[in-house]
N, C-alpha and C positions, 0 to 999 in steps of 0.2 A: 382535624387539623387545627390550627392557630396561628394567630396574628398580635402583631403589637398594636393595641389598640392606642387612642388616646388619653387615656388615662395615665397618671402619674408613677412612673417606675422608682424605687429605690436604689441610689446608687451604695457604691462602700460607706461611705458617709450619711448618717441621716440628715445632714445638714444638705446635700448635694443632690437636690432633686430638681427635676425638669420634665414636664410633660413631652410626649412624645409630638405633639402638633405644634408647641411652641420648637421645641430642636429641629424639627423637619423644616419649617420658616427659614429658621437661621442657616440652614443648608442651603440656600437659594443660590449662594454664591456659585456655586458649581453648573451655572448656565442648567439649570435642570428645573422644570414645573415640578410642585410638589406632588409626590404620587400617593394616589390612594392606597388602602392594603387590599383591594379588592379589584383585579385585573378580569374585565370580561374579554373572554378570548373566544374563537372558533368552537365550535363542538364537536367537530370530527377533523381529521384529518384528510388533508386534499387530494395527496399522495401518496403512493404505498411508502414503508419504512423500509429500506434496505441499503445494500451496497450495491457496487459494479463488479460483480462476480463472474463476468464473463460472457460468453456469447460472440455471436458473429460480426455485431456492428459496436460491440466495447462502448454501451452507453449511447449509442448512436454517434459516435464519433465519424468523421468523415475520413477517408485516406487519399483525399485529393491529391495529397503532395507528400513527398516523402525527402525531407532532408536527409541531410548526411547522417551517418549514422556515430560520428565523431562527435564527443562530448566537450562542450566548451571547456576550456581552462582560462578562459577569462578571467582577471581579478575581478571581484563584488564591486558594484557601482559604491562611490562613495557615499550617498544619502542612507544606505543601509551599513555601510561597516562605521562609519562617524555618526551616525544619527544621534540626534540630541532626544534625550528620552524626555516623555511628557512630562508634566510639572505637576505634580500631586501634593495637596495641602495635608499640613500635620492633622491627626485625629482629633475631632471636635470632641468625641466621645472616646475614652482612651478603654481599650480591652478591659472586660471584666475580670479574667481568669488571669493568675498568675504565668509567668513563663515556665513553671516548673508544672503547670497544670493545663495544658494546652487542650484544644478541642477542635476538630476538624468537620467539617461538615460536607458530603456530595452531594453537592448542589443539582440534581439531576437522577432520573430514570429511564429506564431503556424506552419505553413511550411516552413520554412527554409529549404535546402537541408542537408539531413543527411547523409553527406559524409564523417563526420568526418573531416571537414575543417574548421567549423564555429570557432573553437579556433584561427585560423590563419589570418581568415579574420577578427575577432574582434582585433588581434593585430595590422592587415595593417592600419586599420582607427581610432587608438588611436590619432594619431599627429592632425589629423582633428578633433575628438571629441575634444579633449583639445581646440582647435581653438575655437570653437562657445561656451567655457565656460562648458562644461560636469565634474562637479567633480567624478562622481563616474558611472560605469557601471553596471547594475544587470544584472548578468549572468545567464543563465537555469542551473538545478541542475545537477552538474558537476560528479555526482555519477552515480554508472552504473545501468542501467535500466533492466527490464526482456525483453524486445522486442527491436531487433533489429529495427532500424529506429525509436524509438521512442523518443521525445524531451528529456523525462527522469523523468516523476514525478511517473511512475510505477515502483518505486525503488527495485531493488533488493540487492545492498550491497552499505550502506552509505561510509563504506572505501575502496571501488575499486573506484580511479578515472581515470579508463582508463587504469590500470596498470597490471593487473591478466587478464589469459585467461579464460573466463566464458563466459557461453552461446553461444560459438564457435566465441567469439571474445575477442581482448584485449582493444581496442580502445573503447569510446562512441561513439553516434552517432555526437557526436560535436569534437571529435580528442580524441588522447591519453594523458596520464599524462604531457609527456613531452611538448608538446603543451600547455596546462592549465597552466604549471609552465612559459613556455616563455611568455603568454600572461600577467600573474601577475607580471612579471619581467620588461615588457615594461611599463605596468600601471604605475607602480611606480615610471618608469623615468619620465614618462609625468604628473606626479601630479593626474593621475585619480584613484580614489579608486575602489575596488571590492567587490561588493555585492552580496553576496552568496544566490542562491533559495533554502532554507533549506526544502525538502519535507518529514516531518516528520511524515506523518499523516498515510502513509499506506505503505505495503510491496508487492512483486508480483514474481511471478516466482520461487517461492519454488523449492528447490531440491529434496524433496522426500513426502511420505505422513506421515501422523501419526493419529491416533486413538484417536478423541477427543469427547468429551460429548457435542453434539449440541443440540439447541433449535429454531426451527424456528419463527422470529418473524413477525409481521404484520409491512411492510415497511412503512407504515403512521403514526404507532404507535408503537414504538419501544420497549415501557414498554409491550406491549400485544402478549403473546406467540399466535400462531395460530397451533401448533404441541407440541407432548409429547417431553421430552429431550430423546436422544437416543446417543449411540455411531457410528459413521461413519468416514468414512475416508473422511478427510482434506488436502488440499495442504497447511501445514505451517511450514514442516521442513526445516531449511535453516543451511547448515553447511558451506557454502563456502569453495569448498573442495581447487580449485585453489589458494586462498590466505591463505587457513590454517589459524593459529594463528597470522600471520603478522597485526600489528596496535592492532586486538582484538583478543581473542579466545571466545567470547560469540556464541553458535550458537541459534537458535530461533525453537521454539515448541507451543505446544496449550497453556501454558499459558500467552507466549509473545504476544498475541493477542487477543481481546474482540471479534469478529465477522468476518466472512468471507461470500463470497458471491457464494459459490458453494461447493455445497455436492458431493463429489466422490463417495460415495457407490451408492444412489442413482440417480447420473447423473442428477442433479436438479441445478437449479439457484435459488438464493432467497436472502433472509438474515438470516444469521445463527449463533445465539449469543453460543458463546464456553463459557461452563463452567468450570472453573478450579480455581486457585488459584492467587490472586490479578490480574484479569483479568477482572473487572466490568467495565462498560461503567462509565467514568468520569461524574460527576454531575455538574459540572463548565464547561460546554459547552451551546451551542445555545438549547434551548429547543423546536425549530422546529422538529415536528414528535414525540411528547414525550420527545425523547432526540438524539441529532444529533452528537452524538459520532461519529457513524459509516458514513462515507462517498462512500466508495468503496474499493475493495481487498480486502487484508489481513488488519485489522485495527489494528494498534501499542497500545499495553495496558500500559498507563503511569502511573498504580496504580502498576506496576510490578518494583519493585528496581532494578533487573539486570538491565531491559531496561533502567529506569531511569539513571542508571549510565552510562552506554552503550554510551547512545546518547549525554548525558553531555559530557563525555569524546571527541566523537566526534567532539563536536561545538569548543572546544578548539584545538584541532587538527588540523582541516580542517582551521581554523582561522589562525592557524601558517604555514600551508603549502601554502596559497595564500597570506599570509599578510593580511588579510580580511579587509574591513573597515568598514563591516555592513552584515546584511542578511536581504532576503525577506522571511516572514515566510507562507510557503503555507497552506492552509486549517484551518486558526487558530480559525476559526468558531468552529471544530470538535475536537480540541485538548484541555486537560485540564487547564485551564488558571492558575492554582498554577503551575503547571510544565512549562508552558510558561513562568512567571515570574523568574522563577528559573531557567532553561534554558538561558534566556538571562542575567541575572546577571552573569551566567559562562562565557559567550562568551565576554561580557563587559569588563571583567577581563584581558581577553587577547586581545583585538582588541588595537593595539599600535597607529593607526591612524584614529580613527573614521570618515566617513564621515559627520555626524554631530552627536548630543547629543540630544534624545538615535539614536543609529545606525542603529535601526531594524524598519521594516514597515511591520505589520503584515495584510496579506490578510486576512479579515474579510467580507464577501461578504453580504451586505444588504444594502438596502437603506434608511432603516429605521435610524435614525439621533439617536432617544437617545438609541437604542440598541449598535451603534457603540460607542458613548460615555462612554455606561454602560462598555463595553469590555475595553476600557484604564483605566479607574476609576479602574477596578477589577484587572486589572495586575500591577497597581501603574504607571501608565503612562511609563511604560517601552519600549512601542513602539508606534510609530506611526501607523494611518492606511490611507487604500486608503479612498479617498472621494466619496464612490459610489452613495451617495446622489445627490454631484454636478455632477457626471457623468449622472446619470438619468437626471437631468434637461437640460445639454447640448444636450442630446438626445430628449427630451420632444419640447424644442426651434425646433432643428434641423427637427423637425416632425410637428411643426406648431402648436404644444398642449401647448407652454406655452408662456410669454414674457422675454424680455432680464431680467427686473430686479427680475426674480427668482434666477438668478447668484448670488445673494448678499444675500441670505437669506434660511434658514433652509440647512444648508450644513455642515460639519464639519469645512471647511475653514473661515465660517463666523460665527461659534459659538465657535470653541476652535483652532484656526488658529493654533498654534504649535503643536498640533497632527495630523495635515492634510498633507495628500502627495496626491497632485493633479493631475488628469491624464484626457485626451482626450480620449485613447483607451489602451488595451492590450492585449494579445492573446487570453483570453477568450471571448472579446467581437468584434473579427472577425466574419466576418457572416460565419453562419454554427455551430459557435461552443456555449458554454454553456450559454453565457450570451449576446448573438447576440441581443436580446431585447436592449441592450443599447449602441448598435453602433450607433455612432455619423454620421449624412449621411455628404457626403464629401464637399457640400458646406458650410458646418458652422464649419469646423475643423479648420482652419485661424484663425478665430472669437475666438472660444475654445481654442486655442494655446496662443493668444494673450493673453486672460484673466487669462490663468494657468501662463504665463511666465513673465508677467509684472505687475504684481499686486505684493504689498508687503507681503502678506499673503499666508503661506502655503510654500511645498516643491515641486514642479513641477517635474514630469515625463513624460518625452518625450518617445514616442512610436518608436520601431525599424522600423515596418510598413509605419511610415509618413514620414521617412528618405529614407529608402532603399527599399521600397516594398513591395508587399505583393505576396509571390508566391503561388501554388496552389497544391493538393495532386499529381500532374501529374508532378511536378516539372516545370512547366511553372511561371516564375516571371514575375512580372507587377512594372513597376517604379513608386514611388510613385508619386501624382498629386500635390504635395505641398509641396515638398521637400525644394524648396529654400525659400518658404515662413516659413516655420517652422524652417530652420536655421538662417535667417535673425532675426528672433524673438528671437532665442537663444541668436544671438550676441548681440541683443537691450537688453536683459534683462543683459549679461555679463559686456556693458558698461556704458548703460544708465537706467538702471532699478533701481533705489537709490533713496532715501530720501521722502519726505512727498509725501502723496498721496492724491488729491481732485477728488470727483466724480461727474459728471453731466449727469442729464437725461432729456430727450426730455419730450413735455406734453404728447404725445402720448406714451410714454413707447416702441417705434418701436426702439430707437436709445439712445447709451448710451456712455459716456467716462469717462476719467480719465487721470490727470496729475500726475507725478512724477517729482519732482522739484531737484533733485541730492540732493548730500552730498557734504563735504568737499573733500572727495577725489574723488568723479564722479561727475562732477558740469555739466555735459549735460544736463540732465532732458530728459523727452520724452511726447508725446501726444498720445491718445488711441483715437479713435472713430471708432463704429462699429453698424452697422444696418441691421434689420431683414425686413425692410420694401422692398416692391417689385419695389418701383420707388425713384429715388435719394431722400434723406434725405436734410432737410435744414440745411445748415452750424451751427457747433454748437461753440460758442465763448468760450473760455478755457482758464483759466490762468495758465503760467509757470513760471512766477518770471518775475519782473523787470531786473534781472541781465541778462537777454539774448533780452531783448529790443534791437531792429536792425536786430537781427540774423535773416537768411533765413532759413527755416525749411522745409525737404521733406519728403516724404511718402515714407517709406525706401521699401514698396512691392509694389510701382509703382501705385497703385489704384487712387489716388490722384496727378494727371498730372503736377499741378500747385505748386510751392513752395509758401508759406506763410510767411511773415514778422511777426516778433514779435513787436508789438507796445509799446509806452515809458511805459506802465503799466504791459507790460508782458503778455499781451493779443493776441490772435488772431482767426480769425474764420477758425475751420477746417473742414475739409469734408469728406464724407465716401459714398462708392459706397453702390445702394443698393443691400441689402442681402451680405453685405460685411464688411470688416476692412481696416482702415488705422493706420498705426503708424508713427508718425512725429516724428523726432529727427533734430538737428543740421546738416544742408549740408556741412559745412566743417568739422565738427568732423568727420561725416559718411565717407566723401569721404577719410578720412587719414587711415582708417582701409582696411586690405586686406582681400578680401573675397576669400572663397576656388572656387572651381572648381565644381558649381552645376551639371554640367551634368555626373559627375561621375556614374558609374554602378558598384556595387559591385560585382556583379554576372559575370561581362565583359565578 
């Protein structure tokens, strides 16, 4: 783990130096007391992690009243539709990376403590994240979840950011709205964008039961009914009593959902299509299982005009509330593509400081390259996608099932790099989670990070767990094994990852390398060599440019102990450890950079 200590950091210019302690006190104008780099938190989770997935009480909701099952079509209230965005200051500390060299950071893992302090912790580490070149942080869903202790994907109310007393609590598991706005304020000061995780696909924790016409479907073929249609009690009534009409006056009922996972009348779990008005399954979704509109919980109907209007207005509203720089679209595989394209167009007009263009990344989870590229095309290139095929190749290499050369082919980044957000892991690939089959073994993670961070293609996304560690369901948190290496690779990207790229391969495909020659503004350059061989590979001669002749270059990861000297032609023989990676840069240039405190423990 590492933190941003109070020692001096070097900005792009040697004359532009400022201690973090001084900078932090200068930033007090954001009505925020200076935060320490270490936050003391609870050592255990007081409530279980989970979502409201079914059962006869639907998370303890009472069925004391059953309002009409007719969805409201009243217009949204003016305070949401014409809400004045929060005022955010210009960055006191401009981003270190260039627009052409963006770096995204997923600012959570699945088992972070759900103690209401996560927004505060993130605020405290913003100086450190900016130091290593992070341009934006992807935060977990900031909206109110149905379940206490949930990370947020079981959405109860999009319009509640930890402001209203619902489900026996006001704050979300991440913190209250005030904490969230503080995070956004400080992030803007540090020039770090906020990318919001938008979980638009499902709702959970309904306020009351409604009587709906439902048909049970075959979960393996959603086009095939397995029971006749009947009237049944279903948990789809949402009136958000505590919030009332604040921000939005829309209530939710049968016609606002396509399907649910629980028949309350029969006390049965399953997949139940709701037969109503304007709530058919979307046809422009994945065709897995016949039609993959339904994923879980109460599935939102994006054929319903009232739903569309409410969720579109929410998108522009929350953009203004947080001064958002972009969105991560959860479960994009299951949401109408025409709706997604239209929704993104709306938020684009509200985003004032986009992290990049387009400022949206869609979570379309498949290793099938053609399906991913087809999705990007069908939404008119309105969003990037996570490069799941590349992640699959990383996992295969780490498992001994593929060679290093597969990293350079059959991925989004190798085929359509401007559409690729590359990653080494996320919350879904953690062990025990839904995509753990794509977990990249620990020994290969530094090499995989070198690939996504130090090559010119794609937008890399670093994972919280690889920097601050992973917790378990019992609240025990382990430090990350490679936080220092991953942090140094990010710094190398920030200061050296520019210019022309040249690839090198060994004859036995067990070792690969590449160089970046720098550009007019970033003249340093770098050389990367990695190997999956179990014995030390032969040195690889690579050229970094004659302008570096006579320079001494070192491996910033410390795997190659000896420096190399660049010859008159700009070449040198670079070495890699077995099953490892080395990254070489100018020894003088690297020594002039200030390093964070790599031993920092965010849970302290």
